[in-house]
C-alpha positions in Angstrom: -33.1 -14.1 -32.7 -33.9 -11.5 -30.0 -35.3 -14.3 -27.7 -32.1 -16.3 -28.0 -30.0 -13.2 -27.2 -32.2 -12.4 -24.1 -32.1 -16.1 -23.0 -28.3 -16.0 -23.3 -28.0 -12.8 -21.3 -30.2 -14.2 -18.5 -28.0 -17.4 -18.4 -24.8 -15.3 -18.2 -26.3 -13.1 -15.4 -27.4 -16.1 -13.4 -24.0 -17.8 -13.7 -22.3 -14.5 -12.7 -24.6 -14.0 -9.8 -24.1 -17.6 -8.7 -20.4 -17.2 -8.7 -20.6 -14.0 -6.7 -22.7 -15.7 -4.1 -20.5 -18.7 -3.8 -17.3 -16.6 -3.6 -18.8 -14.2 -1.0 -19.9 -16.9 1.4 -16.8 -19.0 1.1 -15.1 -19.6 4.5 -11.6 -19.6 2.9 -10.5 -18.5 -0.5 -7.0 -17.9 -1.9 -6.6 -15.8 -5.1 -4.3 -13.5 -7.1 -4.7 -9.9 -8.1 -5.9 -10.6 -11.7 -8.9 -12.9 -11.0 -12.6 -12.6 -10.7 -12.3 -13.2 -6.9 -10.1 -10.1 -6.6 -12.8 -7.9 -8.1 -15.6 -9.4 -6.0 -13.9 -10.0 -2.6 -11.2 -7.5 -2.1 -12.1 -4.3 -0.2 -10.5 -1.1 -1.5 -8.3 -0.7 1.5 -6.4 -3.9 0.8 -6.6 -3.5 -3.0 -4.9 -0.1 -2.6 -2.1 -1.6 -0.4 -1.3 -4.2 -3.1 0.0 -1.3 -5.3 3.0 -1.0 -2.9 4.0 -4.7 -3.3 7.4 -5.4 -4.8 6.4 -8.9 -5.7 3.2 -10.6 -6.9 0.5 -10.0 -4.3 -1.6 -12.9 -3.0 -4.9 -12.7 -1.1 -6.7 -14.9 1.4 -10.4 -14.2 2.1 -12.4 -15.4 5.0 -16.1 -14.5 5.2 -17.7 -13.0 8.3 -19.7 -15.4 10.5 -21.6 -14.3 13.5 -19.1 -12.5 15.8 -16.2 -13.2 13.5 -15.2 -10.3 11.3 -14.6 -10.4 7.6 -10.9 -11.0 7.1 -8.8 -10.3 4.0 -5.1 -10.9 4.0 -2.6 -9.5 1.6 0.7 -11.4 1.3 3.6 -9.7 -0.4 6.7 -7.7 0.3 6.3 -3.9 0.6 8.2 -1.1 2.3 7.0 -0.4 5.8 7.3 3.3 5.5 5.2 3.5 2.3 2.4 1.4 3.8 2.4 3.3 7.1 2.3 6.7 5.2 -0.5 5.5 3.0 -2.6 4.3 6.0 -2.2 7.5 7.9 -3.1 9.6 4.8 -6.2 7.4 4.3 -7.5 8.2 7.8 -6.3 5.2 9.8 -5.2 5.9 13.3 -2.3 4.0 14.9 -3.4 1.6 17.7 0.0 0.1 18.3 3.3 -0.6 16.4 1.5 -3.0 14.0 -2.2 -2.1 14.1 -4.2 0.7 12.5 -7.9 1.5 12.8 -10.6 3.5 10.9 -14.3 3.1 11.8 -15.0 -0.6 11.9 -11.9 -1.6 10.0 -8.6 -2.7 11.5 -5.4 -3.4 9.6 -2.6 -5.4 11.2 0.8 -5.5 9.6 3.4 -8.3 9.9 7.0 -7.2 9.5 10.1 -9.1 8.6 13.3 -8.3 10.5 14.0 -5.2 8.4 11.9 -2.5 6.8 9.6 -4.8 4.8 6.1 -5.9 5.4 5.3 -9.6 4.7 1.5 -9.4 5.3 -1.3 -7.0 5.9 -4.6 -8.3 7.4 -7.8 -6.3 7.1 -10.6 -7.1 9.6 -14.0 -5.5 9.2 -16.5 -5.9 12.0 -20.0 -6.0 10.7 
């Protein structure tokens, strides 16, 4: 009985690790907030920003490759003022009207015509 349980646990761990490896090295992956990909692929900076969304957030992940940085995009509608205030409180410095930087991380915001944000892109240079 104990051997069967241990064997089952090993299989579950191997499948979980395999999924993590495949997801992490995917060139392009789209997912929603309540998925395994969200917990594996989404850096805390973008995960925190998704809390400001007024609609259902969607994410697009692109793995780092050579000189290309890791890129995670958040697509949703959010108030510009709330996002900017949060980024500044979290230690990001304003580069220009739409870009903020902290260490090796850069967040670029895409605005609609008003006071809403359509997309936030996090780029992490490795």
